[in-house]
N, C-alpha and C positions, 0 to 999 in steps of 0.2 A: 573449416580452415579460416574463413574470413573472421569468424568470431574469435578464434584463437589469436589471430594477428591483431585484432582490435584490443583484446585483453592484454597482450604483450606490450602494445604501444602505450597502454595506460599503466604499465608496471605491474600487471596482475598475472599470476601464473595461469596458464590455460588448462592444466590438468586433464589433458585429453585421455579419455578412458578411465579416469579415476572414479572410484565409487563415491557416491554422496552418502553422508550420514543418514541413518534411518529417519524418515519423516514422522513427526508427531502430529496427529490429527486429533484436536480436542472435540468434545461433543458440541453440537450446535447450541448456541446460547444467544441472549440478547446483548447488543452493543449500543453504546451511546457515546457520542463525542463529535469531534470535528474532522471532516474529510477535506483535504486540500487537493484540488485538481490542478497540478502544475505540469509544465512541459517535462516529460520523461521522469516525473517524480511524484506520482500520486501517492498520498500518505494518509494514514488515519491516526488521530490522536485520541485514544480512548480516555474518557472522563473529562476532556476539555469542554468548557462551557462556551468559550468565545475566542475570538482571534487573539486577544491578549494572553491567553493561556498557552499558546503554541510555543514549543521549544524545539526548533529544528535540529538541535544538537543531541536531543534525547535518543537513547537507545533502549530497546531495539527499534529499528525503523520497521514500521508495519505497512506493508504494501496492500493497497485496497484500490481496485480499479473497476468500479461499477460503470455501466453505461448511464451516466448521470442524466442525460436527456431522456433515455428510454425508461428508466425507473423513476425519474423525477417529473415526468409530464403531468401526472395527476396532482402534483404539488406546485404546479406553475413553472417548473424549470423547462424552458423551451430552447435554449441554446447553450453551448459549451464555450468556455473561454479559459485560457490558462491563468493560473494564479488566484482562482476563486476558492473561497472557503464556504462550507456548508455544515450546518448542524444536522446530524443524522441520528436516527434510531432505527435499528434493524436487527434481524436475526441473521447469524452467519456462523461460519466454521473457521477457527484459527488453525493455521498450519505452520510448523516450524521444523528446524533441524536440531532443536534443543540447545541453541546457543544465543547469546545476546547479540553478538556480531554476526553478520551473514557469513556462511561458509564460502569458501572460494568458488568462483563460477565453475561449472554451471549449476551449483547446488543452492544458491540463494534465490530470492524472488524479486520480481519487478525488473526494471531496466538494468541490464547487465548484471543481474543477480545481486544488486546492492542492498536488498532488504533481508533482514533475518527472519521475518515473519510475513505471512500473507493471510488475508481474510477473504474467504469466498462468501459472497452474498447469497442468502437463502430467501429473505423476504424483507422488504422495506416497510417500516411503520410511518416514518416522517422524514422529510427533508426540508430544510429552511436555508435559503441563500443568505449568507452573511456579508459577502462582498470580497474585494481583493485583500490578500494577505500583506501586500507591500504597498 
């Protein structure tokens, strides 16, 4: 009920009881790119090499929410802060509902279902702190 009210206040349909499109789960593979850990907006930009490559208007939004301190400790990551970017290489599994734009809540991923895709982390190969994105 609270989620439905929050969605309606944002102009989004609540779709109570509506069925979500079938989830597509791709095979596990290796990823490389930039992870941005931001307040309610963790995102992954596959193929990006640095902060200058980030396009926050790009679609689909790819939600990726690793415990950056937990998985990054062996790479020298000791604390979390909003707005930081990291160069990462890892193995993971991509999930989507088959659309570029996220389906209506509750079928999307991430904060308020705002992402069209999500990556589940399987194993980290490397993490490098790049610094703040803004």
